[in-house]
N, C-alpha and C positions, 0 to 999 in steps of 0.2 A: 504493500499499499503506499510505498515511498518511491516517487518517480526517479529521485536522485539516486537512491540505492539500486533501484532496477536497470538505470543506465550504466551505472559503474560495474555491476554484476554481469551485464549483457557483454560488456568488453572483456571482462575476466574469463568469462565461459567461451567466448570466441577464442581468445589466446590460448586458453587450456586445451580447445579442441585441436588446435594448431600446434600443440606441443610446447607452448610458451608459457606455462602455468606461473612460473616464478618471476616473470617480468612485472616490475613495479609499475602500478597504475597512478597517474597524476591527473587530476582534474586542472585543466590550465585556464578555464574561464566559466564562471557561472555567475549569475546575478539576477537582480529584478530592477526595472526602472521605476523611479518614485514620480514620474510626471510623464505626460505625453499629450498628444493630439486629442481633440474631442471625439474623434472616431476610433480611437484605440481603446481596447477592453483591457482592463487590468492594472495598468499603471497608477501608483498612488504611493505616498509614504507609508500608509498603513500596510500595504501588500509588501513593499520593499523591506520593511521592517521585520514582518512575519517571515518571508523568506530567508533573508538573510540571517536574521537573528536565530530562527529555528535550525537553520543549516549549521551555524556555529556551534550551537548547543548540541546538536546531533554528533557533529566531528569530535566535540570535546568529551562526549560521554563515553567514546571509545567502544560503543556497542557494536559498531562495525555494520556490514551488510549481511544478509542471509547467507551468501558464499564465502564472505571473509569476515567472520564475526571477531570481536575483540580488536579490531584494527581500524585505525583512522587514516583515510586517504588524504594525502597532501592536496590541498584544494586552493585554488586562487580566486578571490572574488573579483568579479567585473562590475564595477571598476573603483579604483582609489579616487580618481578626480573624474568630474564631467569633462566630456570632449565638446566643449561649446562650438566648435566650429565644424563639427562631423555633419556631413549631408544626411538626408533622409527624414524619416518620421521625427516627431519631437522626442519620443522616448530614446532614440538614439544619442541624445545629448542630455539624458538625465539618469545614468547608471551610476554616477559618483557617490561614494560617501561624503566627498568633499567637494565643494564648488571650486570654479577656476580662481576665485578669489581667496582660496584657502579656508573659507569657513565650513563648518561641519553641516552637512545636509541633514543627517540624522546619526544618532549613536546606536550601533549594534554591539557595543561591549568591547571593542577591540582598541580604543584610544586608551593612551596612558591614564588618563584621569579616571576612565571607567573601570580601570583594573586595580584600583587601590583597595586594600582591605576593607571590608564593611563590616560593622558591628552587628551582633544578633538583632533579628528583627522582632518587633512585639507581636502579640497575637493579632491576627487579621482584623482591621478596623474598616473603613469604608472600601467597598470594591474588594473584599477580602476572600472571595470564593470564585472559582471558575466553574460555570455550569453550562449545560446545553441550552441554547435558545429555543424559545417556543416554536413550534411548527415545522422543526427539522425531522426530516423522514428517517426512519430506522436504517436505511441503507447509508445514509449520510453519517449518521452517528456512529454506526458500526466502523466506518472508514476512520472516523476520528479516533475511536476507541482503539482500533488497531495499531494507528500512528502513535498514540500516546504510549501504549504498551510495549512498542518496539523502540523506545527511547531510553530504555534501561531503568524505568521505574519498576516497583514490585506490584504486578498485577495479580499475585496470587490469591489475595483476599476475596477478589470477585471470581474466582474459579470455583466450580463445584465443590462443596465442602468448605469453602473458605468462609471467613467471618462476615463478609460483606456481599456474599453471594445473593442472599435474599434482600430485596425482591429481585427475582431473576427476569430483570427487564433489560433491554439494550440502553433506554435512558438512564437507569440507576447506574449501570456498569460504567456508562460513558461519563456520567458525572463524576464517579470515583476517579477515573483515570485521568480526565481532563484536569481535575483540581489537584490531584496529585503531582501531575507533570508541572502544573504552574506553581504550586507551593515548592517544589524542588528546583525550579528554575530562578531566573532572576525577578520573576514576578513583574516583568515588563508587560504592557497590554498585549503586545503580540505574542506572549507566550500563552494568551487565551484566546485565540483566534480560531485554530483548527478549521482553516478554509471558510471562516465565516459561520461556523455551525456553534459557537460557544460564546458566552458573554461573562462579564464580571458582575459580581452582585455583592451587597453588604449584607444580605439575609442568609444565614446559614441554610443551605439547601437541603434540608431534612426531608422535604417532600419527595426527593429522588431515593431516599434511603430508608424509608419508614412507610 
């Protein structure tokens, strides 16, 4: 359920089939535009934060891919700076974490200032829990559930016999996994996006677990 992992594993599988299974794979370019033309679907700061932020968290978790578990693939984000003279659609000039004047477009946690040690956080206050949005289909929630559990969090409590297996609904299990992923991450808004199937709330999501 992870397109990045699927593409990396497809290359690994092809190399293995040709007898080069020990060749190291490096992702030389991946990213998301934070802006674009009115007819372009997807470019936004929220989406760029979600993609790049979740990618960094996924790589740092060392969970790896299905064919290469426990291994982080060297990956280069596109791009450090905007290419403000690049031709084409507006999105082509809006991939940079930094603008051409050296100001930060948005922070995904790789700047020096964002890597300073943090003090323990208090108990959740406003927007303290990550829960599924209303009206999201079970298929979408299942996809988000699979993604969250694939990022190294402990989903055993929502497996049969686990302490949080009941109620046995996709919404309940997704709420558990989404929130655990959010609480174990940097608690940035994009850590509770899940392809726009989740939202932050200040109310304890007991309706999903009772």
